[in-house]
N, C-alpha and C positions, 0 to 999 in steps of 0.2 A: 569794266563795269558794264551791266548789262541795263539795257535801256526798258524799261518797263512800256507797255502798249501804250499806256495814256501821256508818256511822254517823249513819244517817238517826233510826233510832229514838229514839237519844240524844237528837240535836236536837231532835227533834220533844216531848221531853219537857222536857228543859232547855235553851231557847232560850240563846244566847250574850248576856249583859246590853248588848252596843253592838249587837245586830241592829236593822236599820231597814228593811230591805227582803228579802222571802223570795219565790223565784219557784218555782212548781211547774210542770211542763211535760212534755208526752211524749205517748204514744199511748194512756194507759190514763186516762180520763174519770173513771173511778169511782176509782182510787187518787188522781189529782189531788186531788179532793173530798175523800177522806178522809183523807190527808195534811194538806190544808190546813186541815180543820175542826180535827184535833188540835194542830196549833200552834196556832189560835187559842185552842182550850180551853186552852193551857198560858200564852197572855199575858194574857188577862185572866179576871176569876173570873165573868162571863157574857157569854157570845157575842152574846147576843140583848137585851143592855143598848143601847137605842137613844141613848143618852146617850153610850158610850163607844164603838160599833161603827156604824162608817160602811159600807154598802155601795155600790159604784159600778161601771160596766162599764168594757170599754177601750174602747167607743163615745163614752160621756161624757167619756172624757179627750183623746179623739183630736178631739175638736170642741171642747174647751177644755182648752189644755195646762198652764194653770195651776190647774186643779181638781183635780188630784190633790195637789198640794203644798197648797192650800188646805184640802183635808179632812184631811190629815195635821196641818196647822198648828193647825187647830181645838182650843182647850183644851176637855177634858171638865169637864161641870158640877163633879164632886166631885172633881177635881184628879186623877182616876186617869190611866192610860195608853189613848192613844187608839190604836184598831186601826181601818184601813181595809181592806176584803176589796174584791179588784178581780177581777171573773170575765171570762171571753173576752176576754181580753188579747192583743196580738199586737205587732208591732215598730210600729206605728203609736203606741205611747205610750213610746218608747224617748227621745223628747226631755223629757218631762215625768219620766221615771225619772232622767234626767240630772240633773235641776234638784233633784233630791230629794238625788241622791249628793253632790252638790256644795254643798249647804246643808242638811243633814238637820235635820228638825223634832225638837224636844225632846219625850221622853215620846211617842213615836208608832211604830208597827210597822205597815207595809204588807204586807200578804199577797196575791201576785198567782197569779191561777190561769191559765193559757195553753195550752190543747191542741191548739193549731195550730201548735206551733213547734217546733222541734229545735236542737240544741247549733252549728249554725251561724248562728242567728238573734242578730241584732245586741244584742237585750234579753239573751238568754244570755251571751254574751260580756263583755255591760257589766257585769253582777252579779257572774259569775265573777272579775271582777279586781277586784271592790269590798270592802273592808276591811267595809263594815256591811250587805254583800248576800250572799245566800245562793241557791244553786240548787240543786234538786230534781229529777233526771230521775223521771218516771214512766211503766214502761213494763210490757205484759203479765206476769201471774206466771208465772214457769216453775214446773214440777212440784213443785220442793222447797217452792217459798214457798206454793203452795195446800195441800200435805198438812201444813205448819205452822199455816196459818188454820185447816183443819178439825180439828187436833189440839187448838189452842186454843180453839174454840170447844166442841168435844166433851168436853173435859178438864172446864170449867166445870159441863157437866150431868153428870158422872161417866158419860159414855157411852162404850161399848165399839163397836169398828167390825171388820168382817170385812175380812181382806188384801185380798181381790179388789173390795171396796165400795171401800176408799180408794182403789185403783188405777183404778178408773171416774172416781171423784172427781177426781182429779189429773189425768188425762188430757184429761176432758170441761169442764173449767173453767178459767178463767185469763184472757179475754179484755178482763173488765172487773172490777175489785178489788169493786165497789157490786155487780154482779149474781153472782158467784161467793159473797161474804158473803151475800148473801140467800138464795142456793139452799141452801147448806150450814146455816144457820139453820133455814130449812123442813125441813129432816132431822132437827136438833135438836128442835125442837117436835113433829115427827113420832113420834120414838122417846122424848122424856120423859126426865124424871130417871131416873139409872140404868138407861137402856135400851141398846137393841143395835141395832146397823144392818147389816142384811145387804146383799148386792146387790141381791136381790128390792126390797127397800125402796126402794134409789137410783135403779134404772131407771125403777120406779115413780114415784117422786117427781119427777125431773130428765128423766126420757126425753124429755119433748117440748119442752126449751127448745134455746133459740137455739144453743146451742152444739152440740147433738148434730145438729140440722141443718146447721149450716154444715159439720161434720165429714164428713158424708154427702155434699156436694157436693164437699169437696176429694178424699176418697176415690175417689169417680168419677172427676175430672178426674187423679188419679196415676194411675189405670188406665187411661185412655183411652177413657173410656165415652163417649161425647160425649153420645149421646141420653139416657141416666141423669142426667148431670151436667146437662143443660139443663133435664129435667123436674124435678129436683132443687133447681135454682137459681130456676125460675118460682116453685115451691111456697115456697121460703124467701122472696121478694119477697112472695107473695101475705100470706104470714102474719105479715108488717112486719117479718122480721130485717134488720139494717142491710147493706149492702153492705160496708159497713168492718169487719163481725164476721167476716165470710167469707174477706176477703182477710186479715184478721189470724191466724184459723183456718189459712190456708194458708200463712202464712208458719212457723207453729210447727210444720205438719204436714212441711214438707219442710226443718224444719231438724233436726228427728228423722228423717228420712230420709235428711238428709246424713249425720248421725253414724252412722249403722246401713249406709250405703253406704260410710263409713271403714273399718268394721269389715271389710266383705268385701275391701275392697284390702288389708288386711292378713292375709288368706286364710281368713276364715270363710264359710261357706255362707250363705245367705238365713235358714235354720231357726235354726241355731247363733247369728247374729246377733240376730233378734228375741227368743231365750229367754233371751240373757246382757244383753239392753239394762236399763240402769236408768234411770229407775224402771221397772218391768215394764208390759208392753203389755198390754192387757185383750186376755184371750182370743177374744173377738168379731172383734179387730181385727187378728189374728195371722195368717189365711190371705192376706187383701189386702195387707197389707205384706210378706209374704215373697214373694206374686207380684209387687208393684211394683221390688221390690229384684232382680228380673231385668230388669227394663227401665230402670232409673236407676243410671248412673255416678256418683261423689261429682260429677264437672265439669259432667254435665248436670243433676244436682241445682243446683248453682250456676246455672246458665243458666236455670232456673226461678223460682229465689229473685229472681233479677235483675228477671225479667218482672213477678213479683207484686209486687217491691217500687216497681216503676215504676208499677204499677196505683194503688197506695195514695199515691203522690205526686199522679198526675192524679186522683185523687178528691179531693184539695186543693185543685188550681190552676184549678178553674173547671169542669172535664168530669163530666159526671152520675156520679157514684160507682157507680151500678147498670150503666152503660155500660163504665167503665172494668174493671170488676171481670169483667163477662161477657166482655170479650174476652180478659181476661189468662188466664181460666179455659179458653176456649177453645183458646188457644196452646198452656197447658199438656197438655190432653188431646194435640194435634197432636201435641206433644213426645215422650208417652208411646207414641203409635202409630208413630213412625217409629223410636223411639231404643231399641236392645237390649243389655242389656250383652254384651259381647263374652265 
């Protein structure tokens, strides 16, 4: 069964009694890890108990199709539920999973993390239709989800946040849940109990984060500034920022640009579209985005999104990710230079 986004939190807190297999997949590795850990904590008293919990990898199963079933069928020493955690899985384990579905072991639950597959995967389709299985898609957080994560963390410490500081947080974090949580928790530590978070504090604490560097690369690409984009991309690579993080930032950036462009299609000028957009756009970004809206129509933004999506797929199919991303960014720059809004 496929778990709808609105039901995920409930599922993680109270998994159904007949659950045998749970698959976490998608583009956000941090969210996959966080949700899988939450489910495991709801299934067994101690996720570090070596007598009740077994950790295996997708490669282990691919090399021995019976390994998954044998691991799940092993009866724990104290008679409690057996938990099997599978990491780095892909469609190569589909046959082993099918065996478990057809003959589910007693008192065992298998939690699978598969960051490199999507809804077209054989594994996803198989577990979508399995009565004893569950699939949970894990994708980069949207602004609303990041804002809620920040509010939850800050409220635990009775911390107040200025509006412009929260706007900065929501527009610069979100590519990876664990990174976002880590950055927000860092702010909470800086503010302390009953503290107060300002914009200056946020930019000082998070200003050198990977998300900021990625945003700079994408903004330059959207403006058609090839030289600046190239320099910023090279700097990001030197600093160890993953090309995948840049391409995901690019997709999120152009998704926002698409919504803004649609607002212009309905009669708004760039300044009004930017000022009315929700969640609010960080003030330092407004001039660049307003200018970009004169270069990009909604249809042309869709073409850029298609090109960025191709780069994301290429980076997963054997092409070096830095090459795929660099080529896509160059293509976007060229689109921006030759395409002006009529």
